[in-house]
N, C-alpha and C positions, 0 to 999 in steps of 0.2 A: 627540548623535546627529543626523545630517542627515536631511532629509526623504526623500532617496533610500534611506537605510539603515533607515528606521523599520520598514517591513513585514518585511524579512528578519530583522532583529534581534529584533523582537517575536515572530516565529514561532519563532526559536531559543529565546528565553526561555520561551515557553509550553511548548515541547516538553521543555525541561530540567525545568520544574516538574512536568509530568505524569510524566516519567521518575522523578523523586524519589518522587512519590506511588506510582507503579506498583511501585517496588522495595521499598516498605515492606510487609513481610508478605504477599508474593504467595502464592497457593494452593499453587503447586509451583515451587520455585526453579529446577530444571533447565529446566522448560518456559518459565519467565520469560526465562531467558537465550536460549533458542532463538527465542522470539517477538520479543524486542527486537533481535535481531541485525540485521534490516534497518534499524532506526532508527540503530543505531551505525554501520553501513556508510554510510548516507546522510550522517551527520555527518562521517565521515572524508573523504568525497568533497566535500561541499558547502562546508564551512568553509574548507579550503585553496584552493579554486578560486573563492571568492566574488569576489575582486577581478579575476581574470583572465577569468572566464567567468560573469558575473552572469546569473542566470535572471530571468524575468519575475516581478513581484510575485505575479501570479496563481498561478504554479507554486509559489512558496514557500509560499503559503497552502494550496494543495492538498497539498503534501508534509507540511506541519504537521498537517493534518487526518488524513492517512493515518497519520502517526506516532502520533497520539492514539488512533486506532482500534486500531493494533497494540499500544500500551502498555496500553490497557484490557483487551484480550484476554489480554495477557501476565499482568496482575495477577490476573484471576479464572480464567483459562483460557477458551478460546472456548466450551466447553460449560457454563460456569457464570456467565456475565455476567448480573447481575440483570435481571429484567423482560423477558428476551428469549425466553421460552417462549410465543411467540405463534403465531398461525395454526392452533392446535389440532393440531399435528403430534406433540406429545409429545416435542419436542426443542428445544434452545436454538438460535435462529436467528441469533445474533450472527456465527457462522461465515459465513453468507451475506452479511452486510454486509461482513465482512472481505474476502471473495473478490470481491465486486462492486467494492469500493474497489481491490483488486489489479489490476483492469482499468481502472477509471475514472481513477485518478490517474496511473498510469504511462503511460496513453494520452496525456495532455497532456505528460508529460515526454518521451516518445518523439517526439511531434509537434514539440515545441519544438526538440529536438536535431536532428531531420532537416531542419526548415525552415532552421535556422541553419547547419548544417554540410554539407548535401548539396544536390544539384541538385533534389531533390524539393520541390514546392510544393503548395499546397492542391489537392486533386482525388482522383480514384478510387485512383490508385496510392499516394498518401500514406495514405489511409484504410486500404487493404488492408495495407500494410506495418506500420502502427501496430497494427492489430488482431492481425496475426500475431505481432508482437513481444510484445504483452501475453500472448497465448496461450503463447508460448514461455517467458516469465517464469513463468507459472502452471505449466507443465509442469516447469520446473526446481524450483519450490517443492514440487510433489507428489513429485518424485524425492527431494528432501531429506527429506520426511516418510517416504517409504519407507525411505531409508537409516537414518533414526533408528529406525524400527521394527525393522529388521534388527539394528542395533547394540544397542539398548536393550530390545528385546522389549516386554513389558508395561509397562515404565517409560516408553515413548513414547506411551502412550495419551492422556495429557493434551495432548501436542503435536499428535497426529493429529486429535483432536476429531471423529472420525467418528461417534460416538454410535451405533454399531451399524449404520450405513447402509453396505451393501456397495458402493453406487454413489457414495459420498461424493467420491472423487477426480474422477469424471466431472462431478458436479454442481458441484464447486468450479471446475473449468475452464470450465464453462458460464457460471457467474456472472461469472467474470473476463471472458469474451468479451462478455457482455451489458453489463458495466460499461464496457468499452472502446468499444463501439458507441454506447452512450448518451452517453458523454462527447464523442465526436467529433460526434454529431448535435446536441448541445445547447450545447457550449462553443466550437466552432471559431471562430465569428465574434468572440466575446468574446476568445478567445485571440489572434486576429489583431491586435486593438486593443492588447492587453497587450504583444504583441511589438514594436509600434511604439514603445513607451515605453522599451524596453531600450536 
């Protein structure tokens, strides 16, 4: 393993290990498949394109973190992750972490792709397009949850993870938007340095 390949391959290895753990006796197997689908899609895209369009090491690390968040939620279901019934709300808040990450990490992915493949550079327009992109991804995910609810009825309750909150969809998208904004405000300069190394 060369120095240049160490971080991406380490990230892949870690996510494979967590995937194996996540798949051993999950709380609900159909929910597990639905929750890990984004990880499988990421592998299908990132592994074949690694040599032709290598991403920054920072982005590979962030994608691995997001994959772990998804796989932990898949194993327990988002409403049952241990130790997450905090803030005194009577509900498990792991879902909020998942939706925050759904904005935070794709924001860096969208930023990297736009900087490298479009005329957009750092600034207000890039910021706005990335945030809107993340909100669009969140909306697609919420539509997927709705589709699962229509198809599977009560069988989709574990996938939805709404825990009785009628505003769960709107809150999920809000957390995604907050995650995207926080990522852009806190990581953009570090990301610019990471992009120079690609």
